[in-house]
RODO-2510 file (C-alpha; in nm, 4 decimals, decimal comma):
residues 114
     n   res          X          Y          Z
     1     m    -1,9049     0,9148     0,9919
     2     l    -1,7341     1,0121     1,3173
     3     k    -1,7735     0,6584     1,4507
     4     e    -1,6016     0,5144     1,1410
     5     f    -1,3240     0,7695     1,1729
     6     l    -1,2634     0,6802     1,5378
     7     i    -1,2647     0,3081     1,4613
     8     r    -1,0189     0,3629     1,1774
     9     v    -0,7915     0,5673     1,4051
    10     l    -0,8016     0,3077     1,6823
    11     i    -0,7441     0,0085     1,4544
    12     g    -0,4802     0,1960     1,2546
    13     g    -0,3012     0,3130     1,5691
    14     a    -0,2968    -0,0336     1,7212
    15     v    -0,1680    -0,1954     1,4050
    16     v     0,0892     0,0814     1,3465
    17     s     0,2197     0,0189     1,6967
    18     a     0,2352    -0,3556     1,6378
    19     f     0,4173    -0,3174     1,3061
    20     a     0,6528    -0,0573     1,4533
    21     f     0,7360    -0,3049     1,7301
    22     l     0,8031    -0,5763     1,4712
    23     s     1,0130    -0,3440     1,2570
    24     d     1,2427    -0,2743     1,5527
    25     m     1,3545    -0,6346     1,5241
    26     f     1,4736    -0,5896     1,1647
    27     t     1,7588    -0,3989     1,0079
    28     p     1,7980    -0,1578     0,8409
    29     k     1,5689     0,0628     1,0442
    30     r     1,4463     0,2467     0,7354
    31     f     1,1948    -0,0358     0,6900
    32     a     1,0112     0,0827     1,0032
    33     g     0,7861     0,3229     0,8119
    34     l     0,7080     0,0645     0,5488
    35     f     0,6110    -0,1940     0,8071
    36     s     0,4027     0,0441     1,0151
    37     a     0,2026     0,2751     0,7902
    38     a     0,0627     0,0918     0,4889
    39     p    -0,0489    -0,2339     0,6510
    40     s    -0,2317    -0,0572     0,9308
    41     v    -0,4295     0,1647     0,6969
    42     a    -0,5158    -0,1313     0,4764
    43     l    -0,6274    -0,3473     0,7689
    44     a    -0,8373    -0,0703     0,9211
    45     t    -1,0009    -0,0035     0,5864
    46     l    -1,0709    -0,3732     0,5308
    47     a    -1,2165    -0,4142     0,8802
    48     l    -1,4523    -0,1215     0,8294
    49     t    -1,5443    -0,2356     0,4808
    50     a    -1,6197    -0,5897     0,5977
    51     s    -1,8394    -0,4658     0,8803
    52     k    -2,0233    -0,2129     0,6660
    53     e    -2,0403    -0,3695     0,3187
    54     g    -1,9893    -0,7407     0,3857
    55     k    -1,7149    -0,9962     0,3398
    56     e    -1,7548    -1,0312    -0,0369
    57     y    -1,7046    -0,6605    -0,0946
    58     a    -1,4070    -0,6579     0,1437
    59     a    -1,2550    -0,9473    -0,0513
    60     i    -1,2739    -0,7407    -0,3696
    61     e    -1,1092    -0,4509    -0,1858
    62     a    -0,8333    -0,6805    -0,0587
    63     r    -0,7617    -0,8171    -0,4059
    64     s    -0,7467    -0,4614    -0,5386
    65     m    -0,5002    -0,3693    -0,2637
    66     i    -0,2835    -0,6673    -0,3574
    67     a    -0,2817    -0,5608    -0,7234
    68     g    -0,1845    -0,2070    -0,6235
    69     a     0,0911    -0,3383    -0,3980
    70     l     0,2330    -0,5612    -0,6716
    71     a     0,2282    -0,2686    -0,9121
    72     f     0,4070    -0,0614    -0,6468
    73     v     0,6818    -0,3244    -0,6145
    74     v     0,7370    -0,3043    -0,9907
    75     y     0,7301     0,0774    -0,9708
    76     a     0,9869     0,0853    -0,6894
    77     w     1,2172    -0,1647    -0,8612
    78     a     1,1974     0,0073    -1,2010
    79     t     1,2407     0,3553    -1,0546
    80     s     1,5440     0,2422    -0,8552
    81     a     1,6970     0,0723    -1,1572
    82     i     1,6482     0,3798    -1,3773
    83     l     1,7880     0,6161    -1,1137
    84     i     2,0936     0,3979    -1,0515
    85     q     2,1725     0,3247    -1,4145
    86     w     2,1075     0,6589    -1,5858
    87     k     2,0978     0,9062    -1,2925
    88     p     1,8131     1,1240    -1,4244
    89     p     1,6400     1,3807    -1,1992
    90     a     1,4632     1,1884    -0,9222
    91     m     1,1434     1,3949    -0,9218
    92     k     1,0858     1,3657    -1,2953
    93     t     1,1612     0,9940    -1,2888
    94     s     0,9274     0,9323    -0,9957
    95     v     0,6405     1,1237    -1,1539
    96     l     0,6904     0,9543    -1,4895
    97     m     0,7039     0,6124    -1,3287
    98     l     0,3832     0,6841    -1,1341
    99     s     0,2047     0,6835    -1,4666
   100     a     0,3560     0,3399    -1,5314
   101     w     0,2317     0,2288    -1,1881
   102     s    -0,1176     0,3512    -1,2748
   103     v    -0,1214     0,1641    -1,6046
   104     l     0,0030    -0,1555    -1,4398
   105     a    -0,2292    -0,1358    -1,1369
   106     f    -0,5418    -0,0576    -1,3369
   107     g    -0,4376    -0,3063    -1,6037
   108     m    -0,4124    -0,5851    -1,3460
   109     w    -0,7484    -0,4808    -1,2080
   110     a    -0,9091    -0,4842    -1,5515
   111     v    -0,7628    -0,8208    -1,6483
   112     f    -0,7724    -1,0179    -1,3234
   113     l    -1,0166    -0,8532    -1,0831
   114     r    -1,2987    -0,7096    -1,2859
***
């Protein structure tokens, strides 16, 4: 357990640093967090999963991550569009749209990845 945690921290830290370095080359700088956090956690998780459970299981995890990411893109686009067009309260809109993300993500999983 501790060994996995340390490996995850080391892989995650290295990849966060690499993505943070890459994000410095792009503008606007607000993309820095996007480029550094999520990919590093996903890669560390996939590396540990592949070493512990095998490549086939890691492939399933990777496809599930892709489905979740695609659903998140739709969530972010739809939430932005709703907030810009109708100007409802941001918190309520975000929480409501998270349910839409859940339906889309689990729907894609059920249809394409199951």
